[in-house]
C-alpha positions as a Markdown table, in Angstrom:
| # | Residue | x | y | z |
|---|---|---|---|---|
| 1 | Unk | 78.0 | 62.3 | 60.9 |
| 2 | Unk | 75.0 | 64.6 | 61.0 |
| 3 | Unk | 73.0 | 62.0 | 63.0 |
| 4 | Unk | 75.5 | 61.3 | 65.5 |
| 5 | Unk | 76.0 | 64.9 | 66.4 |
| 6 | Unk | 72.4 | 64.9 | 66.9 |
| 7 | Unk | 72.6 | 62.2 | 69.2 |
| 8 | Unk | 75.8 | 63.3 | 70.8 |
| 9 | Unk | 74.0 | 66.8 | 72.2 |
| 10 | Unk | 71.5 | 64.9 | 74.3 |
| 11 | Unk | 74.5 | 64.5 | 76.4 |
| 12 | Unk | 75.9 | 67.9 | 76.3 |
| 13 | Unk | 74.9 | 70.6 | 79.3 |
| 14 | Unk | 76.8 | 73.6 | 78.6 |
| 15 | Unk | 76.3 | 75.7 | 75.3 |
| 16 | Unk | 79.4 | 75.0 | 72.7 |
| 17 | Unk | 80.5 | 77.5 | 70.1 |
| 18 | Unk | 80.5 | 76.4 | 66.8 |
| 19 | Unk | 83.4 | 78.3 | 65.1 |
| 20 | Unk | 84.7 | 77.8 | 61.6 |
| 21 | Unk | 85.8 | 79.6 | 58.5 |
| 22 | Unk | 84.0 | 79.9 | 55.2 |
| 23 | Unk | 87.2 | 78.2 | 53.4 |
| 24 | Unk | 87.8 | 75.6 | 55.9 |
| 25 | Unk | 88.9 | 72.6 | 53.8 |
| 26 | Unk | 87.5 | 69.8 | 55.5 |
| 27 | Unk | 84.2 | 71.4 | 56.5 |
| 28 | Unk | 82.3 | 73.6 | 54.2 |
| 29 | Unk | 80.0 | 75.8 | 55.5 |
| 30 | Unk | 76.5 | 74.1 | 54.3 |
| 31 | Unk | 77.8 | 71.0 | 56.4 |
| 32 | Unk | 78.8 | 72.8 | 59.5 |
| 33 | Unk | 75.2 | 74.0 | 59.1 |
| 34 | Unk | 73.9 | 71.1 | 58.8 |
| 35 | Unk | 75.7 | 69.6 | 61.9 |
| 36 | Unk | 74.8 | 72.6 | 64.0 |
| 37 | Unk | 71.3 | 72.0 | 63.2 |
| 38 | Unk | 71.1 | 68.6 | 64.0 |
| 39 | Unk | 73.0 | 69.6 | 67.3 |
| 40 | Unk | 70.2 | 72.2 | 68.2 |
| 41 | Unk | 67.6 | 69.5 | 67.3 |
| 42 | Unk | 69.2 | 67.2 | 69.7 |
| 43 | Unk | 68.6 | 69.4 | 72.4 |
| 44 | Unk | 72.3 | 71.1 | 72.2 |
| 45 | Unk | 72.5 | 74.8 | 72.8 |
| 46 | Unk | 75.2 | 77.0 | 71.6 |
| 47 | Unk | 76.0 | 79.6 | 68.6 |
| 48 | Unk | 77.4 | 78.9 | 65.4 |
| 49 | Unk | 80.1 | 81.2 | 63.7 |
| 50 | Unk | 81.4 | 81.2 | 60.4 |
| 51 | Unk | 84.2 | 83.6 | 59.7 |
| 52 | Unk | 85.2 | 85.1 | 56.5 |
| 53 | Unk | 87.8 | 83.3 | 54.3 |
| 54 | Unk | 91.0 | 83.2 | 56.4 |
| 55 | Unk | 94.1 | 83.0 | 54.6 |
| 56 | Unk | 94.0 | 79.9 | 51.7 |
| 57 | Unk | 93.1 | 77.6 | 54.6 |
| 58 | Unk | 90.5 | 78.4 | 57.0 |
| 59 | Unk | 90.8 | 74.8 | 59.1 |
| 60 | Unk | 93.8 | 76.6 | 61.0 |
| 61 | Unk | 92.2 | 79.5 | 62.1 |
| 62 | Unk | 92.1 | 78.5 | 65.5 |
| 63 | Unk | 95.7 | 77.4 | 65.6 |
| 64 | Unk | 97.3 | 80.5 | 64.2 |
| 65 | Unk | 98.3 | 83.2 | 66.2 |
| 66 | Unk | 97.7 | 85.9 | 63.9 |
| 67 | Unk | 94.0 | 84.8 | 64.1 |
| 68 | Unk | 93.6 | 85.4 | 67.7 |
| 69 | Unk | 91.6 | 88.8 | 67.0 |
| 70 | Unk | 89.7 | 87.3 | 64.5 |
| 71 | Unk | 88.4 | 84.4 | 66.7 |
| 72 | Unk | 89.1 | 86.2 | 69.9 |
| 73 | Unk | 86.0 | 88.4 | 69.5 |
| 74 | Unk | 83.5 | 85.8 | 68.5 |
| 75 | Unk | 84.8 | 83.7 | 71.8 |
| 76 | Unk | 84.4 | 86.6 | 74.2 |
| 77 | Unk | 81.0 | 87.4 | 72.6 |
| 78 | Unk | 80.2 | 83.8 | 73.1 |
| 79 | Unk | 81.2 | 83.8 | 76.9 |
| 80 | Unk | 79.1 | 87.0 | 77.4 |
| 81 | Unk | 76.1 | 85.7 | 75.5 |
| 82 | Unk | 75.8 | 82.8 | 77.2 |
| 83 | Unk | 77.1 | 84.0 | 80.7 |
| 84 | Unk | 79.7 | 81.3 | 80.8 |
| 85 | Unk | 81.6 | 82.5 | 83.6 |
| 86 | Unk | 78.0 | 81.9 | 86.0 |
| 87 | Unk | 78.2 | 78.4 | 84.6 |
| 88 | Unk | 81.4 | 77.7 | 86.1 |
| 89 | Unk | 80.9 | 79.1 | 89.7 |
């Protein structure tokens, strides 16, 4: 998967937000960090955010209504940091 992500990054022209929780039951932080490094090494740009544990399953962080304040802040910072609105014009 790491190698595939590195190759995939060669074709991505926009910054990507990688957002996970420490207790993601499918993708632990050390794996996600390796994937993100491969993404950057492959020419990808973006930001990796690993939030503290979210409830009992961090994999649900981005789909739970009560988690919007958690990921929303990081999302807003990402949009500002990479000046996403300018990329859309």
